[in-house]
N, C-alpha and C positions, 0 to 999 in steps of 0.2 A: 645591638651592634649594627651599624650601618653597613650596607652592602656596596659601598662605593668602591670603584676600581678604575683602572685606566687601561687603554689598549696596550698590549704587550710590546707593540712597536715603540711605545714611549718609555719603556723600561730598559735598563742595561742588560747586556747579554752576560748574565752572571749565573748560569746553570751550574757551573763548576763549584760555586760557593756551597752548594749542598754537601758535596763531597768534602770540601775543605773544613766545614764546620764539624762534620762527623769525624774527620781525621783528628782534629784537635781533641775531641772527646776521647777517641780511641787511644791516642798517645798519652793522655792524662791518666788512663787506667794503668799503664804499664809499670811505673815505679811506685808501687805500694799505694795506688790511688792518689798520687801526687802529695802524699802526706810527709813531705820533707820540705824545708824552707827554700832550698835552692831549686828544687823541682817546681815548687809553687811559683817561684820567680820566673822560671822558664815558661810556665803556662801563662802567666800574666803577660809576659813579653810577646808570646805567640799570638794571644788574643788581640793585643794592641796592634801588632803588625798586620793581622788579618783585617782589623778595623780600618787601617790606613788603605788597604787594598779596596775595601768596600767603599770608602769615601772617594777613591779615584774612579771606581766604576760608576758611581752615582754623581760625579761632578757636573754632568750635563743634564741631570734629572733631579735637581735639588727640590723643585716644587713638588714633584711626585713623591720624593722621599719624605718630605715634610708632611704631605697629605696622609701618607700611610702611617708614619710614626704618631701623628695626631690621634689616630684611632687606638693606639696603645699608650697614650700619654700618661694614664694613671698608673699602670703597673711599672712602666719604664721610669716614670717620675719617682715612684716609691723606691725602686732599686737605686736610682741615683741619689735620692735623699738619704738612704741607709748608708751608702758609700761615703757621702759627705759627712754624715754624723760620725762615722768611724774616723774619718780624717780629722774632725774637730776633736775627738777624744785624744788623738795622738799629737795634736798641735800644741806648742808652747802657748800658755795663756797667762794673763795677769793673776798673781796670787790671790787677790781679793775676789776675782771672778770664780776661780776654782774653789775657794773657800765658801762662796755663796752657793754654787751648784752642787758641790760634793765635799762637805766638811771633812769627812773621813779621808778622802784622797789628799786633801790639803794637809791634814795632820800627819799622814804617813810620809809625805814628801818633805815636810818641814825640816830644813837644815840638812837634807840628804841629797835630794835631786838638784841638778844644776838649773832646771827650769820647771815650773809647775805645769802639769798636764792633768787632764781628767783620767787618763789611763795610768795604771801602775806599771805598765810595760809598753811605753810609747813606741818603741821600735817595732815590736810585733804588731801593735795596733795599726801602725802606718802600712805595714805589709798587708794586713787584712783589708785596709781601706783600698789599697791598689787592687786587691783581688775582688773586692766588692764592685769597684768600677768596671773591672773586666767582666764580671757577671752581667752588669747592666749593658755593656757594649755587646756582649754575646747575645743577649735577649734582643737587642735592636737589630743585629745582623740576621738573626733567625727570622724575625717578623718581616724584614725587608726582602728576604730571599724566598720564603715560602709563600708565594703569591697565588698559587692555584692548587687544584686538587692533585694533579700529577706530582708536583714537587713535594707536597706533604706526604703522599703515598711513598714516594721514593725516599724521603728523609726517614720516615718511620721504619721502612724496610731496612734501610742502612743502619738504623739504630739497633734493630733486632739482630742484624749481622754482627755488629760490634759486641752485643751481648752473647751471641753464639760463639764468637771467638773466645771470649772469657770462659764460657761454659765448657767448651771442648778442651781448652788448655787446662782448666781446673780439673776436669774429669781425668785427663791424662796424668797430671801431676799427682792427683789423689790415687790413681791406680798403681803408680810406681812408689807411693809413699815417700815422695821426694823431701829431702831436708837440705837446707843451705842457708847461708848468711847473705843478705842483700841490703845494701845501704845501712850497714850496722844494725840489722834487724834479723834475728834468727827466725826463719820460716820453716814450719813443719806442716806438710800437706796431709795430715791425718783426716782432714775433711776437705771438701772442695772450697778453695779460696781464690783460684785464678791468680792474678797478680796482686791481690790485696793481701795485707798482712793480718787481717782479722776476718773471721768467718761472718760476723754480723754485718760488716761493711760490704762484703761480697753479696750477702743476702739482700741488703738494701739496694744494691745496684741491680741485681737480677729482678727484684720486685718491681722496680721502676720500668725496666725494659719490658718485662712481661705485661705490665699495665698498658703500655703504649701498643704492644703487639696485639693484645686482646682488643684494644680500641680500634686497631686497623681491621681486625676480623669483624667487629661490629659495623665498621664503615663499609665492608664488602658484603654484608648480608644481602642476599638477593641479587647481587651484581653478577652478571654473566651466567645466570642459571640456565642450564640446558632445558629445552622444551621437553615436557613429559611425553612419554609414549607408552602405550599399553603393550606394545610388541617387545619381546625379550631382547631383540637386537637394539631397539631404541634405548631400553633400560641399560643394557651393557655399554652402549656407546656413551650414554650420559655418565655412567659410573666411571668409565675409563677417562673421560674428559675431566671429571672432578679429581681423580687421583693424580692427573698430570697438571692440574690447574695451580695458579698462584695461591689459591686458598689452602690447598693441601700442603704446598711447600711451606707456607707460613705456619700452618698448624704443626707440622713436624718440627720446625725450628722452635716453636713454643714448647713442645714436649721435651726437647733437649734442655731448654732453659728451666723447665719445672724440675727435671731430674737434678740439674745443678743446684737449684734452690733447695730442694729437699736434702741433698747431700752436703750442704753447708752445715746441717744439723743445728741451724740457728732457730731457737725456739720462737722468738718474737718475729723474726724475719718470715718464717713460714706462717705463723698465726696471722701476722699483719696482711700478708698476701691473700690468703683465703678469706679472711674477714672482710677485707676491702672489696674483694670480688663479689661476695654475697651482699654486702651493704649497698654498693653502688649498683649492682644488678637489680636489687629490689627497688631502689629509687628510680632507676631507668624504666622498669616495668610500670611503675605508677605514673611516670611523666609521659611515657610514649606508648600508650596502649595500642596504637595501630600496628606497632611492630612486636607486640607481646609474644605471639607464637614463635617467631624466629628467635627472639631474644631468650625465651625460656629454653628452646632447644640448644642454643649456643652455650648458655650458662650450665645447663645440665650436662652437656658433653664435656665441658671443661672440668666440672666437679667429678664426674664419673671416671673420665680417662686419667685426669691428673692425680686424683686421690685414690680411687679404687684400683686402678691398674698400675700406673707409674709408681705411685707412692708405695703400694704393697710390694711391687717388684723390687724396688731399691731400698726398702726399709724405712717407710714413713713411721713405723712404730717406734723406731729409735728416737725420732724427734718428739713423739708423744710421750715417751718415757722421760725425756729431759724436761718437758713441760710439766708433767705430773710430779716429777721428783722435786726434792727440795734443794738439790745441789747440782752444780754444773762444773765442768772442768775449767780451771783457771788457765788463761792463755800462757802464762809463764810459770805458774807455781806447781802445776802438776796435781793439784788437789781441787776439791770442789768448793764453790761458794754458793750460798743460797740466793734465791731471788730477793729476799729481804736484804742481804748484804749488797746485792747489786744496786738497790735503791738507797743504800746508806749515804753515799756521797751527795746524792740529790737532796736528801733531807738536810745535810749539813751545809749545803749551798744556800739555804735560807738565811744563814748568818751573813753571807755576802750581800744578799738582797736587802737585808735590814740595814746594813752599814752603807751600802752604795745604791740606794733605791732608784734615783732619778737618772743618773748618768752611767752607772755601772763601773766596773773596774777597767774597762777597755777591751775592745775586740781582741780575742786570742790571748788574753792575759790570765786565763783560769789556772794554767799550770803553776804560776808563781803566786798568784793572789790567794789561792785556796790553801796554801801551806799552813797558815795560822788557824784555819777552820777545819783542818784535817781531823777526821773522826778517830777515836781511840782504837786503832786497828794496826796490825802489822803489815797491812797492805798500803802502798802508796797509790793515790789516785791522781792521774794527770787529766782526767775528764770526769764530769759529773755523771756519766752514763744516763743522761737525761737531757735531750736537746733543749727542752723548755727551760729547765733550771739553769743550764750553763749559758745559753744565749741571753736569758734575762739578766744573769749576773754580769756577763761581759758587756752587753749593750745598754743595760739599764732599761727603765720603763719607756724611755723615748725611742730607742732603737727597736725594742721588742714590739712596741705599738706599730711602728712602721712595717715590720715584717708581718705582724698579725693582720694588718689592714690589707696588705698585698694578698695574703692567703684568702681572706674573706671575700675580697673583691673578685678574685679569680674563681673561687668556688661559686659565687653568685652568678657570674657570667656562664660558667659551664652548666649549671643547673638550668639557667634560662635557655641555653642553647639546646639542651636535651628536650625541653618542654615545647619550644616554639619553632625550632628550625626544621625544615624538610630535607636539607642537604645531608645525605648519609655520611659524608666525610666530616662535616661539622659535628654531627651527633657522635660519630665514632671517636673522634679525637677528644671531644668533651668527656665521653665515657672514660677513655684512657687516662686523661689528665686528672679527672676527678678521682679515679681509682688510685692513681699514683699518689695524689695528695693524701687520700684517706689512709693508704698503707703507710706512708711516711709519718703521718700524724700518730698512728698507733705505735709504730716502731720507735718513734722518738721518745716514748715514755721510759724506755729502758736502755737507750743507746745514743750514740752521738754521730749519726750518719751525716748530718749537715755540717759537721766539723771536718769531714773528709772532703777535700777540694773537688775530686771528680764527682762525688755524689751530689754536692751542691751545684756543680755545673750541670749535671744531668737533670736535677730538679728544675733549674732555670730553663733548660731545653724543653722539658715537659710542659711547663707553663707557657713558653713561647709558642710551641706547636698548638696548644689548645687555643690561645688567643688568635693565632694566624688562621686556624680553621674556622673560628667564629667570624672572621672577617670575609670568608668566602661568599661569593654571590649566591643567588638562589640556585636550586638544583638544576634547572634548565640551563642556566648560564654556566654552572660548574661543568656541565658536559661539553660545552662549546669551548671551554678554556684550553689553552695550549701552553706548553712549557716555554 
């Protein structure tokens, strides 16, 4: 990744955009993670409005904006291409073209639909296309705004603060065992959920925020370390300075987030977090041997404090019992379903993939298109409980390939950043983004976090921060950068 940059005097005065972008994310968490169609419409409108503000700020710096966006042309292009593909799925097309691309979709709509489309639910697919475009615009705004180390640090700290708000609210509602109805959804806070309607979606959110928070801790390794002194006064002064430092404040915030994650009682959410931490930590140790001692100390402290202390104190064994057991509480039924039952709709989704392999049934159409593939069960599934299966069924191989290419391209960049870059911020954000991707990849095998708008938005933010950090100049120039 080139280290090209320009003088800050040639860029717009848009420091407030960091707060604006995080505020959009925070507001999106409040109404059940924006998992309601009208809330999603408000989110899309807000992102479009913020994009217009960004265009106005950059109106006199078009060349500089183009120069920066060129450096992220591949991920941004893939996001735009995915949104365009969803728009094509929902667009009226000639019947012969639909018959050629998706014979099953043509057969289903024959003599029923007013116009032929690749999607079986074109209105929902068009809404998803608008959201896909909003994600691409959000990615571009983040990469335009986070141009130096200080802004990235500020953005990730703000993200951790958003997660801390959710954690504290979730812990409060859980402690009071609150029960209420919100947006026609009955919410019972028998576990920590925050403003999410489902424990697993809250766990996915906490996992991504924790990943970036840990990445920021990696970026701050060795920064601002007090000089060692053999005298007890020097040691005490250094210890007090550490306790009052930004590092300790960040660490305490992450401890609260770990408490919230454990208390979601989400089996895969907790498993994905700790597995991603160990996997990415091991990869980082191999790729960056010069920082191995500090990295080992950090990862060991995270595991010991978060599992042995925090986990034991608040009841991590209850999560382990849910993992080891064959049953878990149904969100609405009050009884338990086995892990095998959770995977049941994903297996039956293969029927959708066989019938609509290339173009899918349309983004967001799973709810209706899965009805005739419903397994012989007394439970109704509105999601496949597997992001891979559901997104492949909705987007088809074309859309799924675009998303997979985005993930692989980003993972490759972050691995290369860990191996070759000296910038501590670039390495730290690569660690956090890679950990978030790994955790989401694991969690996606049994849940549908990427179908929750705010978690999809957060995933795009994670990728954008990772790409922005990779574009930072060398370490010496990082230190001279100003906001």
